[in-house]
C-alpha positions in Angstrom: -7.5 5.7 -7.4 -8.5 9.2 -6.5 -9.8 10.4 -3.1 -11.8 13.5 -2.5 -12.4 14.7 1.0 -15.1 17.2 2.0 -17.2 18.3 4.9 -14.7 20.5 6.8 -15.5 23.9 8.1 -15.7 26.1 11.2 -17.4 24.8 14.3 -17.5 25.9 17.9 -16.0 23.9 20.8 -18.2 20.9 21.6 -19.7 20.8 18.2 -19.7 18.1 15.6 -18.7 17.6 12.0 -18.9 14.7 9.6 -16.2 14.4 6.9 -16.7 12.3 3.8 -14.1 10.9 1.4 -15.4 9.8 -2.0 -13.2 7.3 -3.8 -13.2 7.1 -7.6 -11.4 4.5 -9.8 -10.8 0.9 -8.8 -12.7 -0.3 -5.8 -10.9 0.0 -2.5 -13.4 -2.3 -0.7 -10.5 -4.6 0.3 -8.2 -1.8 1.3 -7.6 -0.2 4.7 -8.9 3.4 4.7 -7.7 6.0 7.2 -7.9 9.6 8.3 -4.9 11.7 9.3 -4.6 15.3 10.2 -1.9 17.9 10.0 -1.1 21.2 11.6 1.3 23.5 9.7 4.9 22.8 10.8 4.0 19.5 12.4 4.0 15.9 11.1 0.9 14.2 9.8 -1.0 12.6 12.7 -3.0 9.4 12.7 -6.7 9.9 13.6 -8.4 6.6 12.8 -8.7 3.9 10.3 -11.0 1.1 9.2 -10.0 -2.2 7.6 -12.0 -4.0 4.8 -13.7 -6.1 7.4 -14.8 -3.0 9.3 -12.3 -3.4 12.1 -11.4 0.1 13.4 -8.5 1.7 15.2 -8.1 5.2 16.7 -5.6 7.4 18.1 -5.9 7.6 21.9 -7.0 11.2 21.9 -9.8 10.6 19.5 -11.3 7.4 21.1 -14.9 8.0 22.2 -15.2 11.2 20.2 -14.4 10.2 16.6 -15.9 7.4 14.6 -14.7 6.0 11.3 -17.0 4.2 9.0 -17.2 3.2 5.4 -19.8 2.4 2.8 -18.2 0.1 0.2 -21.3 0.2 -2.0 -20.8 4.0 -2.3 -17.0 3.8 -2.2 -17.1 6.4 0.6 -15.3 6.8 3.8 -16.6 8.8 6.7 -15.3 10.5 9.9 -17.8 11.5 12.5 -16.3 14.0 14.9 -18.1 14.9 18.1 -17.1 17.0 21.1 -14.6 18.9 19.1 -11.9 20.9 20.8 -9.7 23.7 19.5 -6.8 21.3 19.4 -8.6 19.3 16.7 -8.1 22.2 14.3 -6.1 20.9 11.4 -6.3 19.8 7.8 -7.8 16.3 7.6 -6.7 13.9 5.0 -8.2 10.6 3.9 -6.1 7.8 2.6 -6.3 4.2 1.3 -3.8 1.4 1.2 -3.0 -2.2 2.2 -2.0 -1.4 5.8 -2.1 -4.3 8.1 -3.4 -3.9 11.6 -0.1 -3.1 13.2 0.7 -0.5 10.5 -2.6 1.3 10.3 -1.2 4.3 12.3 1.7 4.8 9.9 1.1 7.2 7.1 3.7 5.3 5.0 1.3 2.4 4.9 -1.1 4.2 2.6 -0.7 4.6 -1.1 -3.5 7.0 -2.0 -4.4 10.3 -0.4 -7.1 12.9 -0.7 -6.4 16.6 -1.0 -7.4 17.5 2.6 -10.2 19.4 4.1 -9.8 22.2 6.8 -11.4 21.8 10.1 -11.4 24.8 12.5 -12.7 24.6 16.0 -13.2 28.0 17.7 -13.0 28.4 21.4 
């Protein structure tokens, strides 16, 4: 399984971006797929995730601003980010795995990772 994230870029505070993660190889339609982000020198942080049945979970700081969705027919994961803040600046990674609900926030629950895409929010 290979994941390819794209859609990052530079945006002003309050702006929006939509990240995509294309999956190639065996289908991940029954897998949990998630987004994490990382700032240099800090641990990878959970952003949001979606289970195979479309159940979603988000980090508290992203609730109401970020939305995770998936298109299993296209084998693609999305992250819609609205009302972006400078503190959202990070490299965003997509991931796939067999995470159960309680473990969705844990990066160790995911087996496959994309290469990351940089999101920079200017103040």
